[in-house]
C-alpha positions in Angstrom: 0.0 0.0 0.0 2.8 2.4 0.9 4.7 1.7 -2.4 1.5 2.4 -4.5 0.8 5.6 -2.5 4.4 6.8 -3.0 4.3 6.0 -6.7 1.1 8.0 -7.1 2.6 10.9 -5.1 5.7 10.9 -7.2 3.8 10.9 -10.5 1.5 13.6 -9.2 4.4 15.8 -8.0 6.2 15.3 -11.3 3.2 16.3 -13.4 2.4 19.2 -11.1 6.0 20.5 -11.1 6.3 20.2 -14.9 2.9 21.9 -15.4 3.9 24.8 -13.1 7.2 25.2 -14.8 5.6 25.4 -18.3 2.9 27.7 -16.9 5.5 30.2 -15.5 7.6 30.1 -18.6 4.6 30.5 -20.9 3.1 33.4 -19.0 6.5 35.2 -18.8 7.1 34.8 -22.6 3.5 35.7 -23.4 3.7 38.8 -21.3 7.0 39.9 -22.9 5.7 39.3 -26.4 2.5 41.1 -25.7 4.4 44.1 -24.4 6.5 44.0 -27.7 3.2 44.0 -29.7 3.4 40.4 -30.9 1.1 38.4 -28.5 0.9 34.6 -28.4 -2.8 34.2 -29.0 -3.1 30.7 -27.6 -1.1 31.4 -24.4 -4.2 32.4 -22.4 -6.0 29.2 -23.1 -3.0 27.0 -22.4 -2.3 29.0 -19.2 -5.9 28.5 -18.1 -5.7 24.7 -18.7 -2.4 24.4 -16.9 -3.5 26.6 -14.0 -6.5 24.4 -13.1 -4.3 21.3 -13.0 -1.5 23.1 -11.0 -4.0 24.3 -8.4 -5.7 21.0 -7.8 -2.5 19.0 -7.8 -0.9 21.5 -5.5 -3.9 21.4 -3.2 -3.4 17.6 -2.9 0.3 18.1 -2.2 -0.6 20.6 0.5 -3.0 18.1 2.0 -0.4 15.3 2.0 2.1 17.5 3.8 -0.4 19.1 6.2 0.3 22.6 4.8 -3.2 23.8 4.1 -4.2 27.0 5.8 -6.0 26.4 9.0 -6.8 28.0 12.3 -5.4 25.7 14.9 -4.6 28.2 17.6 -7.4 26.9 20.0 -7.1 23.3 19.0 -3.4 23.3 20.0 -4.5 24.0 23.6 -6.7 20.9 23.7 -5.7 17.5 25.1 -4.3 15.2 22.4 -7.3 12.8 22.3 -9.7 15.6 21.8 -7.5 17.2 19.2 -7.5 13.9 17.3 -11.3 13.8 17.4 -11.5 17.3 16.1 -9.1 16.5 13.2 -11.2 13.4 12.4 -14.4 15.5 12.2 -12.5 18.1 10.2 -11.4 15.4 7.6 -14.8 13.9 7.5 -16.3 17.3 6.6 -13.7 17.7 3.9 -14.5 14.3 2.5 -18.2 15.3 2.2 -17.3 18.5 0.4 -14.9 16.7 -1.9 -17.6 14.1 -2.7 -19.9 16.8 -4.0 -17.1 18.5 -6.0 -16.1 15.2 -7.5 -19.7 14.4 -8.5 -20.5 17.8 -9.9 -17.0 18.2 -11.4 -17.4 15.0 -13.5 -20.8 16.3 -14.5 -19.3 19.6 -15.6 -16.5 17.8 -17.4 -19.0 15.7 -19.4 -21.0 18.8 -20.3 -17.9 20.5 -21.5 -16.8 17.8 -23.9 -18.3 19.6 -26.9 -17.0 23.0 -25.9 -13.6 23.8 -27.3 -10.9 26.2 -26.3 -10.9 29.0 -28.9 -7.3 28.8 -29.9 -6.1 25.3 -28.9 -8.7 23.3 -30.8 -9.1 20.8 -27.9 -12.1 20.2 -25.6 -12.5 22.4 -22.6 -13.2 19.3 -20.6 -9.4 18.8 -20.4 -9.4 21.8 -18.1 -12.5 21.0 -16.1 -11.4 17.4 -15.6 -8.7 18.8 -13.3 -11.3 19.7 -10.7 -12.8 16.2 -10.1 -9.5 14.4 -10.6 -7.7 16.7 -8.2 -10.5 16.2 -5.7 -10.3 12.5 -6.1 -6.6 12.6 -5.3 -7.4 14.7 -2.2 -10.1 12.2 -1.3 -7.5 9.4 -1.7 -5.0 11.3 0.5 -7.5 11.7 3.3 -8.5 8.0 3.2 -4.8 7.1 3.2 -4.3 9.3 6.3 -7.1 7.4 8.0 -5.7 4.0 7.1 -2.1 4.9 8.0 -3.2 6.6 11.3 -1.6 9.8 10.0 -4.3 12.2 11.2 -2.0 14.5 13.1 1.1 15.9 11.5 4.0 14.8 13.8 4.9 11.3 14.7 5.3 12.1 18.4 1.7 13.3 18.5 0.5 10.1 16.8 2.4 7.9 19.2 0.9 9.8 22.2 -2.6 9.1 20.8 -2.3 5.4 20.6 
């Protein structure tokens, strides 16, 4: 299970890093050429496509490393067992929201199959597919956290809870 999870994470991180690199280079070159009066017409569409994927792959990476923004000031004062209960409830609420986004995201992706990017000539569903797929990856990450008993970020806290 660990090897499969690590492989998925490596693939996801590689794709995300590659997409982010291409996005940064593309936007920089497109801005420079637009300033010089010779814009790249298709750059906006490709940047939009890459941006969706970078955002949702990055959101899963943040979830894997417990780097999402959160207000844990008050939670840190609670006993460890109560803290774990709060984190479990927190993740269950996230799973519910992710389930809805996955469902409606796939619906939106299917609806966008016939809609094309103006300049790229490919279906807009390639961009909207990033939403449900990214949320599926986040769903998988949370389930893995439950299975591996990795609800709290530090190993010392996890050992104290057992």
